[in-house]
C-alpha positions as CSV (number, residue, x, y, z in Angstrom):
1,M,9.6,50.4,-153.3
2,N,10.0,46.7,-154.3
3,S,13.7,46.9,-153.8
4,Y,13.3,48.6,-150.4
5,I,10.9,46.0,-149.1
6,Q,13.0,43.1,-150.4
7,D,16.0,44.2,-148.3
8,E,15.8,42.1,-145.2
9,D,17.4,44.9,-143.1
10,N,14.2,47.0,-143.6
11,G,11.9,44.5,-141.8
12,Y,9.5,43.6,-144.6
13,V,10.9,40.3,-145.8
14,Y,11.8,37.3,-143.7
15,K,13.6,34.2,-145.1
16,K,14.3,30.7,-143.7
17,N,15.5,27.4,-145.2
18,V,14.5,24.3,-143.2
19,A,15.0,20.7,-144.6
20,D,15.7,22.1,-148.1
21,V,12.4,24.0,-148.1
22,D,12.8,27.8,-148.7
23,Y,10.3,30.0,-146.9
24,V,9.9,33.7,-147.8
25,L,7.4,35.9,-145.9
26,Q,7.0,39.4,-147.3
27,Y,4.8,42.2,-146.1
28,R,3.0,44.1,-148.8
29,P,2.6,47.8,-147.9
30,T,-0.8,49.4,-148.5
31,D,0.5,51.6,-151.4
32,L,1.7,48.7,-153.4
33,L,-1.8,47.3,-153.4
34,V,-3.2,50.8,-154.2
35,K,-0.8,51.1,-157.1
36,Q,-1.9,47.7,-158.4
37,E,-5.5,48.7,-158.1
38,L,-5.0,52.1,-159.9
39,G,-3.0,50.8,-162.8
40,D,-1.3,53.4,-164.9
41,K,-3.8,56.3,-164.3
42,P,-3.6,57.5,-160.7
43,D,-6.7,59.6,-159.7
44,P,-6.2,61.5,-156.4
45,A,-9.7,60.7,-155.2
46,Q,-9.2,57.0,-155.9
47,I,-5.8,57.0,-154.2
48,E,-7.4,58.0,-150.8
49,K,-10.3,55.7,-151.3
50,F,-8.1,52.7,-151.9
51,R,-5.7,53.6,-149.1
52,K,-8.6,53.6,-146.6
53,Q,-9.8,50.3,-148.0
54,Y,-6.5,48.5,-148.0
55,N,-5.1,50.0,-144.8
56,K,-7.7,48.1,-142.7
57,Y,-5.7,44.9,-143.3
58,M,-2.1,43.6,-143.3
59,Y,-1.1,41.7,-146.4
60,F,1.6,39.2,-146.6
61,N,2.9,37.0,-149.4
62,L,4.3,33.6,-148.4
63,S,6.4,31.7,-150.9
64,M,7.6,28.2,-150.3
65,S,9.7,26.1,-152.6
66,K,11.8,22.9,-152.6
67,N,14.6,22.5,-155.1
68,D,13.4,25.7,-156.8
69,Q,10.0,24.1,-157.6
70,E,6.5,24.5,-156.4
71,L,5.8,22.3,-153.3
72,L,3.4,20.2,-155.3
73,N,6.0,19.4,-157.9
74,G,8.9,19.0,-155.5
75,V,7.3,17.1,-152.7
76,A,4.1,15.2,-153.6
77,Q,5.2,11.9,-155.1
78,D,1.9,10.0,-155.2
79,K,-1.7,11.0,-156.1
80,A,-3.0,10.8,-152.5
81,K,-0.3,13.0,-151.1
82,F,-0.7,15.4,-154.1
83,G,-4.4,15.6,-153.6
84,Q,-4.0,16.1,-149.8
85,M,-1.5,19.0,-150.3
86,V,-3.7,20.7,-153.0
87,N,-6.7,20.5,-150.6
88,E,-4.6,21.9,-147.7
89,L,-3.1,24.8,-149.7
90,A,-6.4,25.7,-151.2
91,F,-8.8,25.3,-148.3
92,G,-7.0,24.5,-145.1
93,M,-4.4,27.2,-144.5
94,E,-6.5,28.9,-141.8
95,E,-5.6,25.8,-139.7
96,K,-1.9,26.1,-140.5
97,L,-1.2,29.8,-140.3
98,H,-1.1,31.6,-137.0
99,V,-0.2,35.2,-135.9
100,Y,0.0,36.0,-132.2
101,T,1.5,38.6,-129.9
102,P,4.2,38.0,-127.3
103,S,1.4,37.9,-124.7
104,K,-0.2,35.0,-126.8
105,D,-3.2,37.1,-128.2
106,T,-4.1,35.5,-131.5
107,I,-5.0,37.6,-134.6
108,A,-7.6,35.8,-136.6
109,L,-6.8,35.2,-140.3
110,A,-9.1,37.4,-142.4
111,D,-8.5,35.6,-145.7
112,F,-5.9,33.9,-147.9
113,I,-5.7,33.0,-151.6
114,Y,-3.6,30.2,-153.1
115,P,-3.5,30.6,-156.9
116,R,-2.5,27.3,-158.6
117,M,0.4,27.8,-161.0
118,Y,0.4,24.3,-162.4
119,G,4.2,24.0,-162.4
120,M,4.7,27.3,-164.2
121,S,6.4,29.0,-161.1
122,N,9.4,28.1,-159.0
123,S,7.5,28.5,-155.8
124,T,4.2,28.0,-154.1
125,S,2.8,31.4,-153.2
126,I,-0.1,32.4,-150.9
127,M,-1.4,35.9,-150.2
128,I,-2.4,36.1,-146.5
129,V,-4.6,38.8,-145.0
130,Y,-4.9,39.8,-141.4
131,P,-6.9,42.6,-139.9
132,R,-4.8,45.6,-138.9
133,D,-5.5,46.2,-135.2
134,E,-3.6,48.9,-133.4
135,K,-3.7,47.1,-130.1
136,Y,-1.7,44.3,-131.5
137,L,0.7,46.6,-133.4
138,N,1.7,48.3,-130.1
139,Q,3.7,45.1,-129.3
140,D,7.4,45.0,-130.3
141,Y,6.8,42.1,-132.7
142,L,4.2,39.6,-133.9
143,N,4.9,35.9,-134.2
144,F,4.0,34.4,-137.5
145,V,3.9,30.6,-137.5
146,I,3.4,28.1,-140.3
147,E,2.6,24.7,-139.1
148,D,4.4,21.8,-140.8
149,L,2.7,21.1,-144.1
150,G,3.9,17.5,-144.2
151,L,7.3,18.6,-145.3
152,E,9.1,17.4,-142.2
153,T,10.2,21.0,-141.4
154,G,8.4,21.3,-138.1
155,D,6.7,24.6,-137.4
156,I,8.3,27.6,-139.1
157,K,8.3,30.8,-137.0
158,F,9.0,34.4,-138.0
159,K,9.2,37.4,-135.7
160,I,7.5,40.3,-137.5
161,N,8.8,43.8,-136.6
162,T,5.6,45.8,-135.8
163,K,7.4,49.1,-136.1
164,A,8.0,48.3,-139.8
165,L,4.3,47.6,-140.2
166,I,3.3,50.9,-138.5
167,N,5.8,53.0,-140.5
168,E,5.3,51.3,-143.8
169,P,6.7,53.1,-146.9
170,Q,4.4,55.2,-149.1
171,L,4.5,55.9,-152.8
172,V,4.2,59.4,-154.3
173,F,1.5,59.1,-157.0
């Protein structure tokens, strides 16, 4: 499934490069989260329980890098800028991430997590969670916007194909 969702033609991964900053937005289908939760021992009762739990939300991974480095390593040159960026990534992304329909209905961010990698990764990754609401998924697409994070990229906008979200692939456990 990972290979399938990493193919841009299938509508689960979106990539942009602006001002030498690489952005990759990837949708995480429900069954990938279920498999992660189950580990190596799939129990049929647990599978349905976890599917119901995770299917209430849409999960995305956002990866950002500059010069194949985490943003903090590749961008923040002084302590003040470094501290400001850490604070923004850890606590302020609800102000920087927006999902809205073509008719400008906004979907509120449910949660996000930014794990610090302390220079051990080649990108800054954030898991982003939005509620799965059928009335918004009936649109042809959703706009996913990342406001400029001080990288002089301007706002980064992705058009998310809602048909791919509705018809997400499933695993056979």
